[in-house]
Every structure is written in C-alpha cells, then in structure tokens.
N, C-alpha and C positions, 0 to 999 in steps of 0.2 A: 678278252684276257684268257678265259677258259679254253678258247679255241687255240690260242698260242701255246698253252700248257700241253694240250693234247698233241699238237704238232711236235713240240719239243720231246715229249715222251716217245712218239713214233720214231723221231730221228734217232734218239738214243738207243731205242730197241733195235732199229735196223743197223746202226753202226756196230752195236754189240754183236748182233748176229753175224755180220760180215767179218768182224775180227775173230770170232770163235771159228767160223768157217775157214778163215785163212790159216789159223794155227792147226786145225784138224787136217786140212788138205796138204799143207806143207809137211806135216809130220807123217801123214800116210804115204806121200809120194817121195819124200826125201829131197825135194827140190822146190825152188820158188818159181820155176817155169810153169806156172799154172794160168790157164786162160781166165780172163775176167768173167767170161760166161760161166765157167765152172764154179768160181767163187760166188757169183750171184745166185746160181742154181742151188748151191749148198746152203746159202743163207735165206733162200726163198724170197729173193728180191730181184728187181730188174737190173740189167746191165747198166742202164742209164743212172740208176741210183748209186752204183759204185762210183761212177765218174762225178756225179753231183756231190756226193758226200766226201770223197777222198781225192778226186782229181785224176788219179791213175793207180794202177795195180801196185807199184812199188811203194807208194805212200800208204796204201792200205796195209801192206805187209809190214812196213816199219811201225805203223801205229798199232798193229796187232801185237807185235813183239813188245813194244813199250807198255801196252795195256796189260799183257801177261806179267811182265816184270812188276808193274805197279800193284796189280791185284793179288798176286800170289807170293811176291817176294818182299817188296818194299813195305806193303801194308802190315805184314806179319813179322818181317825180319828187317828192320831198318838198317841202313849202312851203319856199322858199329861205330859209336863214338869212342869206344875203347877198342883200338885196333888189335890189342893183344887178347881179345876174347875169342877163343877158338869155336865156341858154340855158335856164334852168329856167322862166322865164316863157314862153318860146316853146314848150317842151314842154307846158306846161299849156294854152296857147292852142290848140295842135294837137289836144289831147285833146278839148276842148270843140267845136272845129270838126268833128272827125270824128263826134262824136255830137250834132251841132247839132240835128237834128230831134227827138231824144229830149229833150234838155235844154230846148229852146225850148217844147215842149209842157208840160214839167214846170213851168217857172218862170211860165207863164201859166195854170196850172191851180189848182184849190183847194189843191193841195199846195205851191204856189209859195212861200208865206211860210215854211212849215216848212223847205223845201229851202234857201231863201236863208239862214235862220238857221243851219242846219247847216253850209253851206258857209262862212258867215262865221266860224264857230268855227275852221275850218281856216286862215283868213286872219289870225286874231287875233295869232298869234306874230309874223308878218312886220310887221303893222301896229303892234304894240307896239315893234318896233325903230325904225320910222319916228318914233313918238311920242318915244322916248328920244332920238333924234338931234335932233328938232325942239326939245325942251325941255332938251337937254344933261343929261338925267337928273335935273333939279331939280324936276319936277312931283310933287305929293303923290300917293300911291297912288290916291286917289279921282279926282283930275284926270286922271291917266294913264289910268285905266280909261275915263273919259268920252271922252277924246281918242281912245283906241283904238277905241271903238265908233263914233265919228264918222268916223274914217279908214276903218274896215271898211265903213261904210254908203256911203262914196264909192266904194270899190272895187266894191261890189255894184251900185251904180247904173251905173257906167261899164261894167262887165262885162255886166250884163243888157241894157243898151241895144245893145251890140255883138251879143250873142247873138240877141236878138229882132228887131232892126230892120235890121241890115246886110244887103245883098244877098247872094244865093248866088253862088258859094261863099264862105264866110267866109275872110278873108285873115289867117291867124295871124301872119304876119311883119309885116304893116302894123299890126295891133293891138298886137303886142309893141313895135314902134317907137314908137307913140303912148304906150304905158305907160311906156317907158323915158325918154321926154322929160319926163315928170312927176316921176320919182323924184328928180332933183337938187333941184327946187323944194321938194318935200315934206321932204327930209332936210336942207335948208340947205346943200347942196353948191354949189360954184362954178357960177353960172348959165352961164358960158362953156362948161361941159362938156355942156350940153344939145345934142344933135344938132340941126342946123338943119332946118326943114321943107323938103321938096322943093317946088320951084315947078313948076307945069305948063309 
C-alpha cells in the first residue's frame, strides 16, 4: 500500500513537472511545435515517460492548458453564477491576458479545437443562465441545450478573436467592458442599463 502511494506521488510529480514545462516552453517559443525530447528535458524526465503518462505531445499540451485554467482561474475565480458580475469576468480576462502567448499558441494549434471544447464546458453553466433568462425558463430541454451551445459558441468566437488578434498588451479592462455591454441584451435586461460606448 505504501509503495502504491509513493508511486502515485511520483506520477503526480512527474505529470506536474511536464505540464509546467509545457506551459513554459510554449510561452517562451510562442508555438506548440516543440519536440517531446525538449519537453522531457525541461521536466527532467525521460521521453518514454511523456508517452507513458500522456500518450502524445498534443495530449500533454492540452492537459497542461486545462491544468493551468483549473489551478489559476477556476480554483480562485469560478465561472460566475451571476453573469452580470464584472469583477469575475475581469479576473478571468486578466488570467488569459497574463498567459496570452501560451493560450494564443494553443488555440491556433492542432490542439485548438479540443481546448476550445474543454473551455466551452466551463462556460456552459453561465451560458445556460443566459438561455434561461432569454426564454424565461420555458424552452424545452432539447431547445435549451441547443441554445446553450449556440451561446457558448458565440462566447468562444468573441474570446478567441480578442486573444488571437488584439494588439499587445491585451487590455483586460476594455475587453470586460465590451463583454458587459452585451450581457443586458443577451439576458433581456433593460437596454438603458447598457453602459454607453466611449467616444474618442
């Protein structure tokens, strides 16, 4: 039993080291085109261990991104139950701005679709709240599910465009303000509550 626990701890340590190495190398190089041997060397493990624990490089990169989201974003800033709370949206935007180089490389890589799907799952509860408000809770379960996926897709497109195409440095405050201007329209709130756009 004690031997199994030591093995489990070693596995968790080596996985954590590989995921940290993946984030660091992708951020440093601005690309996911990183050799498995480089990832293994940065984590101080063997190449064989990468394949044993993750199967392939892309799975390691995806797991590294999801681990980063869980550790630094979801744990400290859960997806807001109140979608009108700008502070939580701002905290999320600041996280992605901080790791912009890593996430931009990820969403434009072969791992991009899988990462977008995984992040969309995190957005689904907040998007379902929007759908419930839009339909006053009268939509059938099937329609509510379809509308939720539609809203999530919109969030993903809006977010990915900001992450990939906006100039450096990313402005988390301006992005959050843009996001919050849309919330009343999506939830059927009074349009007068939408903050006016600043004029130059």
